[in-house]
C-alpha positions as CSV (number, residue, x, y, z in Angstrom):
1,M,-91.0,-29.0,-44.3
2,T,-94.7,-30.4,-44.2
3,A,-97.4,-27.7,-43.1
4,L,-99.7,-29.1,-40.8
5,Q,-103.3,-28.1,-41.2
6,P,-105.5,-27.8,-38.2
7,A,-108.4,-30.2,-37.9
8,R,-111.7,-28.7,-39.6
9,P,-115.2,-30.0,-38.5
10,G,-116.8,-31.9,-41.3
11,P,-119.3,-35.1,-41.3
12,P,-118.6,-37.7,-38.5
13,A,-116.1,-40.1,-39.4
14,E,-117.5,-43.3,-40.1
15,P,-116.1,-46.4,-37.5
16,P,-114.7,-48.8,-39.3
17,P,-116.8,-52.2,-38.7
18,G,-115.9,-55.4,-37.0
19,R,-112.5,-55.9,-34.7
20,I,-108.8,-55.1,-35.3
21,P,-106.2,-57.3,-34.0
22,F,-103.7,-55.9,-31.8
23,P,-100.7,-54.6,-33.7
24,V,-97.3,-55.5,-32.3
25,V,-96.7,-52.6,-29.8
26,D,-100.1,-53.3,-28.2
27,E,-99.7,-56.9,-27.8
28,I,-96.2,-56.8,-26.6
29,S,-97.7,-54.3,-23.6
30,R,-100.8,-56.5,-23.1
31,H,-98.6,-59.4,-22.4
32,C,-96.2,-57.6,-20.1
33,L,-99.0,-55.4,-17.8
34,R,-98.4,-55.0,-14.0
35,A,-100.6,-53.8,-11.7
36,E,-97.7,-52.2,-9.5
37,E,-96.7,-50.2,-12.3
38,P,-99.3,-49.4,-15.0
39,E,-99.1,-48.6,-18.4
40,T,-100.1,-44.7,-18.7
41,V,-99.1,-42.0,-20.5
42,H,-99.5,-38.4,-18.6
43,I,-100.4,-35.2,-20.5
44,E,-101.0,-32.1,-19.2
45,V,-102.2,-29.0,-21.0
46,H,-102.3,-25.7,-18.9
47,L,-104.2,-23.1,-19.9
48,P,-104.8,-19.5,-18.6
49,R,-108.7,-20.1,-18.3
50,Q,-110.9,-22.5,-17.8
51,P,-113.2,-23.8,-20.6
52,D,-117.0,-24.1,-20.4
53,P,-117.5,-27.2,-19.2
54,E,-120.3,-28.4,-21.3
55,R,-119.1,-27.2,-24.8
56,L,-115.8,-28.6,-24.0
57,R,-117.3,-31.9,-23.4
58,A,-119.4,-31.6,-25.9
59,A,-115.9,-31.1,-28.4
60,F,-114.0,-33.6,-27.1
61,G,-117.0,-36.0,-27.6
62,E,-117.5,-35.2,-31.0
63,A,-113.4,-35.5,-31.7
64,L,-113.5,-39.1,-30.7
65,L,-116.3,-39.7,-33.2
66,R,-114.1,-37.9,-35.7
67,H,-110.9,-40.0,-35.2
68,P,-113.2,-43.6,-34.4
69,R,-109.8,-45.6,-34.0
70,I,-109.6,-44.3,-30.4
71,L,-113.0,-46.0,-29.4
72,V,-112.1,-49.1,-28.9
73,R,-112.0,-51.9,-26.2
74,E,-110.6,-55.2,-25.8
75,A,-112.8,-57.8,-27.1
76,P,-113.3,-60.7,-24.7
77,G,-112.0,-64.2,-25.7
78,P,-110.6,-67.2,-24.5
79,W,-107.0,-67.3,-23.5
80,Y,-106.4,-70.1,-26.6
81,R,-107.4,-67.5,-29.2
82,R,-104.6,-66.9,-31.6
83,R,-105.1,-62.8,-31.3
84,Y,-106.0,-60.2,-28.7
85,E,-108.8,-57.8,-30.7
86,W,-109.8,-54.4,-30.4
87,E,-113.3,-53.9,-30.5
88,L,-114.5,-50.5,-32.4
89,T,-117.4,-49.2,-30.3
90,G,-118.4,-46.4,-32.6
91,T,-119.9,-44.3,-29.4
92,P,-117.9,-43.9,-25.9
93,D,-119.0,-46.7,-23.3
94,V,-118.6,-44.1,-20.8
95,D,-118.2,-40.2,-20.6
96,P,-114.5,-39.9,-20.5
97,V,-114.4,-36.2,-19.4
98,G,-114.6,-35.1,-15.6
99,F,-114.3,-32.1,-13.1
100,P,-112.5,-32.9,-9.8
101,E,-113.2,-30.7,-7.2
102,R,-111.0,-27.6,-7.5
103,G,-108.4,-26.3,-4.7
104,P,-105.1,-26.6,-3.2
105,G,-104.1,-30.2,-4.1
106,A,-106.2,-30.9,-7.1
107,L,-103.6,-30.4,-9.8
108,E,-101.2,-33.0,-7.5
109,R,-104.0,-35.5,-6.7
110,A,-104.9,-35.6,-10.4
111,R,-101.3,-36.5,-11.4
112,A,-101.0,-39.3,-8.8
113,G,-104.2,-40.7,-10.4
114,A,-102.3,-40.6,-13.6
115,L,-99.4,-42.6,-12.6
116,A,-101.4,-44.9,-10.5
117,E,-104.5,-46.1,-12.3
118,A,-104.9,-46.7,-16.3
119,P,-108.2,-46.2,-17.9
120,P,-109.4,-50.1,-18.3
121,L,-108.9,-51.6,-21.6
122,S,-112.6,-53.1,-21.1
123,V,-114.3,-49.9,-21.7
124,S,-114.1,-47.6,-24.8
125,P,-112.1,-44.9,-24.9
126,P,-109.1,-45.9,-22.7
127,V,-108.5,-42.2,-22.1
128,R,-110.1,-40.1,-19.5
129,L,-109.8,-36.0,-19.6
130,E,-109.8,-34.1,-16.3
131,V,-110.4,-30.8,-16.1
132,V,-108.8,-29.4,-13.0
133,R,-108.4,-26.1,-11.3
134,P,-105.3,-25.9,-9.1
135,S,-106.7,-22.7,-7.3
136,S,-109.8,-21.8,-6.1
137,A,-109.0,-17.9,-6.4
138,D,-106.7,-18.2,-9.8
139,S,-108.7,-18.7,-12.9
140,S,-106.0,-20.8,-14.8
141,C,-107.0,-24.5,-15.8
142,V,-105.3,-27.8,-16.5
143,L,-106.7,-30.4,-19.1
144,L,-104.9,-33.7,-17.6
145,L,-105.3,-36.8,-20.2
146,T,-104.3,-40.1,-18.9
147,L,-104.1,-42.8,-21.6
148,N,-103.6,-46.5,-21.2
149,H,-100.4,-46.9,-23.3
150,T,-101.2,-50.1,-24.7
151,A,-104.0,-48.8,-26.9
152,L,-102.3,-45.4,-27.8
153,D,-99.3,-42.9,-27.5
154,G,-99.2,-39.4,-26.4
155,P,-99.0,-37.9,-29.8
156,A,-102.2,-39.7,-31.1
157,C,-104.2,-38.1,-28.0
158,L,-102.8,-34.8,-28.5
159,R,-104.1,-35.1,-32.1
160,V,-107.9,-35.9,-30.6
161,L,-107.2,-32.9,-28.1
162,A,-106.2,-30.7,-30.9
163,T,-109.4,-31.3,-32.8
164,A,-111.2,-30.8,-29.6
165,A,-109.9,-27.7,-29.5
166,E,-110.7,-26.8,-33.0
167,L,-114.4,-27.8,-32.5
168,Y,-114.8,-25.8,-29.2
169,G,-113.4,-22.6,-30.7
170,G,-115.2,-23.0,-34.1
171,A,-112.6,-24.0,-36.0
172,A,-111.6,-20.5,-36.7
173,A,-108.7,-19.6,-39.1
174,S,-105.3,-20.0,-37.8
175,T,-101.9,-19.8,-39.4
176,P,-100.7,-23.4,-40.1
177,L,-97.8,-24.5,-38.1
178,V,-94.7,-25.8,-40.1
179,R,-92.1,-28.7,-38.6
180,D,-88.8,-28.7,-40.0
181,P,-88.3,-32.5,-39.9
182,A,-84.4,-32.1,-39.6
183,G,-85.0,-30.0,-36.2
184,G,-83.5,-26.5,-38.3
185,A,-79.9,-28.5,-38.5
186,G,-79.9,-28.1,-42.3
187,R,-79.9,-30.9,-44.9
188,P,-77.7,-33.1,-44.1
189,G,-76.0,-35.8,-46.3
190,P,-76.4,-39.5,-46.6
191,P,-76.4,-41.3,-43.5
192,P,-73.2,-42.8,-42.5
193,P,-72.4,-46.7,-41.6
194,L,-74.9,-47.5,-38.7
195,R,-72.5,-47.3,-35.3
196,T,-74.4,-46.8,-32.2
197,G,-71.8,-46.7,-29.7
198,G,-70.0,-49.4,-27.8
199,P,-70.8,-53.3,-27.5
200,G,-71.6,-55.1,-23.8
201,R,-74.2,-54.9,-21.2
202,P,-75.6,-51.2,-21.0
203,A,-75.3,-49.4,-17.7
204,R,-78.3,-49.6,-15.7
205,V,-79.8,-46.6,-13.4
206,A,-77.9,-47.0,-9.9
207,P,-80.6,-47.0,-6.9
208,A,-80.7,-44.7,-4.9
209,T,-79.4,-45.0,-1.6
210,D,-82.5,-44.4,0.9
211,V,-85.0,-45.8,-1.5
212,R,-87.2,-48.1,0.1
213,G,-89.3,-49.8,-2.8
214,A,-92.1,-48.4,-2.5
215,G,-94.1,-49.3,-5.8
216,G,-95.8,-47.0,-8.6
217,N,-94.0,-43.9,-10.1
218,G,-92.5,-40.6,-9.1
219,L,-92.7,-37.9,-11.0
220,L,-90.7,-34.3,-11.5
221,L,-91.9,-31.4,-14.1
222,A,-89.5,-28.9,-14.8
223,E,-89.6,-25.8,-17.2
224,L,-86.2,-24.9,-18.9
225,P,-85.0,-22.7,-21.8
226,V,-84.9,-24.8,-25.2
227,P,-81.2,-25.4,-26.1
228,R,-79.4,-23.1,-28.7
229,R,-77.2,-24.5,-31.3
230,P,-74.8,-22.0,-33.4
231,A,-75.8,-21.4,-37.1
232,G,-75.0,-24.3,-39.1
233,A,-74.7,-26.7,-35.7
234,G,-74.5,-30.0,-37.6
235,Y,-76.5,-31.4,-34.7
236,T,-80.5,-31.0,-33.4
237,V,-82.2,-30.0,-30.3
238,N,-83.0,-34.1,-30.1
239,D,-79.2,-34.7,-30.0
240,Q,-78.5,-31.9,-27.1
241,L,-81.2,-34.0,-25.3
242,L,-80.1,-37.2,-25.9
243,V,-76.4,-36.2,-24.9
244,A,-77.7,-34.5,-21.4
245,T,-79.6,-37.7,-20.7
246,C,-76.5,-39.7,-21.4
247,L,-74.1,-37.4,-19.2
248,M,-76.8,-37.3,-16.3
249,I,-77.2,-41.1,-16.1
250,V,-73.0,-41.5,-16.1
251,R,-72.8,-38.9,-13.6
252,W,-75.4,-40.4,-11.4
253,N,-74.0,-43.6,-11.5
254,R,-70.4,-42.5,-11.0
255,L,-71.7,-40.9,-7.8
256,H,-73.5,-44.3,-6.6
257,G,-70.2,-46.5,-7.4
258,A,-72.1,-48.3,-10.3
259,P,-69.6,-49.6,-12.7
260,L,-68.7,-47.9,-16.0
261,R,-70.6,-49.6,-18.7
262,P,-72.3,-48.1,-22.2
263,V,-75.5,-46.3,-22.1
264,R,-77.9,-47.1,-24.5
265,I,-80.9,-44.8,-24.8
266,T,-84.2,-45.7,-26.6
267,M,-85.6,-43.0,-28.7
268,P,-89.4,-43.4,-30.3
269,V,-89.2,-42.1,-34.0
270,D,-92.6,-41.1,-34.8
271,D,-92.8,-40.9,-38.8
272,R,-96.8,-39.9,-38.9
273,P,-98.5,-37.0,-40.2
274,R,-99.8,-34.4,-37.8
275,G,-102.8,-33.5,-39.5
276,A,-106.6,-34.7,-39.0
277,E,-105.6,-37.6,-40.9
278,M,-102.9,-38.9,-38.4
279,P,-103.3,-42.4,-37.6
280,I,-104.3,-43.2,-34.1
281,G,-102.9,-45.9,-32.1
282,N,-99.4,-46.6,-31.0
283,G,-97.4,-45.7,-34.2
284,T,-94.0,-44.8,-33.3
285,R,-90.9,-46.9,-33.7
286,L,-88.3,-47.7,-30.8
287,V,-84.3,-47.5,-32.0
288,E,-81.6,-47.2,-29.5
289,V,-78.7,-44.7,-29.6
290,G,-75.6,-46.1,-28.0
291,F,-72.8,-44.1,-26.0
292,G,-69.2,-46.1,-25.3
293,A,-68.4,-46.2,-22.0
294,R,-64.9,-44.4,-23.1
295,E,-67.3,-41.8,-24.5
296,C,-68.5,-40.9,-21.0
297,A,-65.8,-41.9,-18.6
298,R,-64.7,-37.9,-17.7
299,E,-66.6,-34.8,-17.2
300,P,-66.6,-33.6,-20.8
301,G,-64.6,-30.2,-21.9
302,P,-66.5,-28.0,-24.6
303,E,-64.6,-29.8,-27.3
304,T,-65.3,-32.9,-26.0
305,L,-68.9,-32.2,-25.5
306,A,-69.0,-30.8,-29.3
307,A,-67.8,-34.1,-30.8
308,L,-70.1,-36.2,-28.7
309,L,-73.1,-33.9,-30.1
310,H,-71.8,-34.7,-33.5
311,R,-71.3,-38.3,-33.1
312,T,-74.0,-38.4,-31.8
313,A,-76.4,-36.3,-34.8
314,A,-74.6,-39.0,-37.0
315,R,-75.9,-42.1,-35.3
316,T,-79.3,-40.5,-35.1
317,R,-79.4,-39.9,-38.8
318,A,-78.6,-43.5,-39.7
319,L,-80.9,-44.8,-37.0
320,K,-83.7,-42.8,-38.2
321,S,-83.2,-43.8,-42.0
322,A,-82.5,-47.5,-41.5
323,P,-85.8,-49.4,-41.9
324,R,-87.2,-51.6,-38.9
325,P,-90.2,-52.9,-37.6
326,Q,-91.5,-50.9,-34.6
327,L,-90.1,-52.9,-31.2
328,G,-87.5,-54.9,-33.5
329,H,-87.5,-58.3,-35.3
330,A,-87.8,-60.4,-31.7
331,A,-91.0,-58.6,-31.1
332,T,-92.4,-59.5,-34.6
333,L,-91.3,-63.2,-34.4
334,L,-93.1,-63.3,-30.8
335,T,-96.4,-62.1,-31.9
336,T,-96.8,-64.3,-34.8
337,P,-100.1,-65.8,-34.0
338,A,-98.7,-69.4,-34.3
339,L,-99.4,-69.9,-30.9
340,P,-102.6,-69.3,-28.7
341,V,-102.2,-66.0,-27.3
342,G,-101.9,-67.3,-23.5
343,I,-98.9,-69.1,-24.9
344,R,-97.2,-66.5,-26.5
345,A,-97.9,-64.2,-23.7
346,A,-95.9,-66.5,-21.2
347,L,-93.1,-66.9,-23.7
348,T,-93.0,-62.9,-24.1
349,R,-92.9,-62.2,-20.3
350,G,-90.0,-65.1,-19.9
351,A,-88.1,-63.7,-22.6
352,R,-88.5,-60.2,-21.0
353,R,-87.1,-61.2,-17.9
354,A,-84.3,-63.0,-19.7
355,A,-83.1,-60.0,-21.6
356,A,-83.7,-57.5,-18.4
357,P,-79.6,-57.1,-18.1
358,W,-79.5,-56.2,-21.7
359,T,-82.6,-54.1,-21.6
360,S,-81.9,-50.2,-22.6
361,T,-80.4,-47.8,-20.0
362,T,-83.4,-45.3,-20.1
363,L,-85.9,-43.9,-22.6
364,L,-86.2,-40.5,-23.8
365,S,-89.0,-39.5,-25.6
366,N,-89.0,-36.0,-27.6
367,I,-92.3,-34.9,-28.8
368,G,-90.6,-31.7,-29.9
369,R,-92.5,-28.8,-30.9
370,I,-95.9,-29.2,-30.0
371,P,-97.6,-28.9,-33.8
372,Y,-101.1,-27.6,-32.8
373,P,-102.1,-24.3,-31.2
374,L,-104.3,-26.1,-28.7
375,D,-106.6,-22.8,-28.9
376,F,-109.6,-23.1,-26.5
377,A,-111.3,-19.4,-27.4
378,E,-111.9,-17.6,-24.3
379,A,-109.9,-20.1,-21.9
380,G,-107.0,-19.3,-24.4
381,R,-104.1,-21.3,-26.1
382,A,-101.9,-23.7,-24.1
383,E,-99.2,-21.9,-22.0
384,A,-97.5,-25.4,-21.3
385,V,-97.6,-28.9,-22.2
386,W,-96.0,-32.1,-20.4
387,F,-96.0,-35.7,-21.1
388,S,-94.6,-38.3,-19.0
389,A,-94.0,-42.0,-20.2
390,P,-94.3,-45.1,-18.2
391,A,-91.0,-45.9,-16.4
392,A,-91.3,-49.7,-15.3
393,M,-88.4,-51.6,-14.5
394,P,-85.6,-52.7,-15.4
395,R,-85.6,-49.2,-16.7
396,G,-87.0,-47.6,-14.2
397,L,-86.3,-43.9,-15.3
398,T,-88.1,-42.1,-18.6
399,V,-87.2,-38.8,-20.0
400,T,-90.0,-36.9,-21.6
401,T,-89.9,-33.5,-23.2
402,A,-91.9,-31.2,-25.4
403,S,-91.4,-27.4,-26.4
404,T,-94.5,-24.4,-26.2
405,Q,-93.8,-21.0,-26.8
406,G,-90.1,-21.0,-27.0
407,R,-89.8,-23.1,-23.5
408,L,-88.8,-26.5,-22.8
409,H,-91.0,-28.8,-20.7
410,L,-89.1,-31.7,-19.0
411,A,-91.2,-34.3,-17.2
412,L,-88.5,-37.3,-15.6
413,R,-90.9,-40.4,-14.0
414,W,-88.9,-42.9,-12.4
415,S,-89.9,-46.5,-10.6
416,R,-90.2,-45.9,-7.0
417,T,-88.7,-49.5,-6.6
418,L,-85.4,-47.6,-7.9
419,L,-85.5,-44.0,-7.2
420,D,-87.0,-41.6,-4.8
421,D,-88.2,-37.9,-4.9
422,A,-84.7,-36.6,-3.8
423,A,-82.8,-38.7,-6.5
424,G,-85.4,-37.3,-9.0
425,Q,-84.4,-33.7,-8.0
426,Q,-80.8,-34.1,-8.1
427,L,-81.4,-36.2,-11.6
428,C,-83.5,-33.1,-13.0
429,D,-80.5,-30.6,-11.5
430,F,-77.4,-32.8,-13.7
431,F,-79.8,-32.9,-16.9
432,T,-80.5,-28.8,-16.7
433,E,-76.7,-28.6,-15.6
434,Y,-75.7,-30.7,-19.2
435,L,-78.3,-29.2,-21.3
436,A,-77.0,-25.8,-20.5
437,A,-73.7,-26.8,-21.2
438,T,-74.5,-28.2,-25.3
439,A,-76.2,-24.5,-25.7
440,T,-73.0,-22.7,-25.1
441,L,-70.5,-24.4,-27.6
442,P,-69.0,-22.4,-30.4
443,A,-69.5,-23.3,-34.2
444,V,-67.3,-26.3,-34.7
445,S,-66.9,-28.7,-37.5
446,G,-69.1,-31.8,-37.7
447,G,-66.1,-33.9,-39.0
448,D,-67.3,-37.4,-40.4
449,G,-69.6,-38.4,-37.6
450,S,-67.5,-41.1,-36.6
């Protein structure tokens, strides 16, 4: 277990000089940008009271200086250059903090903006923070961050916000939080051979019956209990989330007449430290957890569900321990600077279209327990934190979870070319039902994980 120390104010960090070539994740994202489905990550931090506007603006600005890797913009260049590059600016080009008009509908408008409009890559930093007052009468407040996923991910931006919270509160001493990397599942033995489910083309999420093909993303947020596990269970909450996601999609597809196929769920794995030294950028690697078609052919009873959980735990342990590039070997090859970036962009988009039928079914991003107090002094500590990841086609659906104060905060986000609001609500109901079922299982032997 690693103690997660909160940030402490100190001398501002010196920004590295010059430019930084786009890492693999950034470049692949940059090649595939589409105006219809912006690559945004949205984060909501709910506070009981409103922070002082000028103190918050100053604290967030200082936090940006202490994490200078967030202060970047895309450097201009000709199409035939070999690399995209980030230009480190040292200071913000614009003030990223805004205070929209408060009152009814303010939060809904801010959410819609987070899904529809990404902060531009041409301006530093590629993130904006809106301080939203949902009600004129209520003192509660929502800090809504929108970040351009080509430049950084949710955990990195949350680290910057945690630094801002420390600075806002004067860095008062707080009890370091502890994260259990095993998710409380004990110390597993050596991982079994890597078996990630059945072969063949993966299932696609069936389109909603009445979808009209509108552009952009839809979003649904829900608050659920963190699922319990029996003492000595060989699986983690993350495994319960994976199983609930798989069963949710299988049930949805069954109701819509889609053929039964293996389900493959992309899962980000984040090995970065959560302290002030956390690298800022896109730091997760993606793995795929597979579920064979026969595993999900019928509604599972308690014994079948328990066995599925243990098999899933064995798969995730193997995947997490296996060395692998962030986006796999194909992405590494596509981003090798042997050709001009314009040609590589065309090749990448073509490869993505060709591989669409074999793209994973969905993405589950489990942030886990928020490892920072996010204490804004007189404005209070965060009561809830939601994240949502982009939901571009061909997946068209992402599931993102985080937990705060013993509650699980679930975000379903979907492409409106695939699903509508009614479909999102039904999927949420299915997920809630299956997650609750995983929390009522008796203790059983984990078997050999096969």
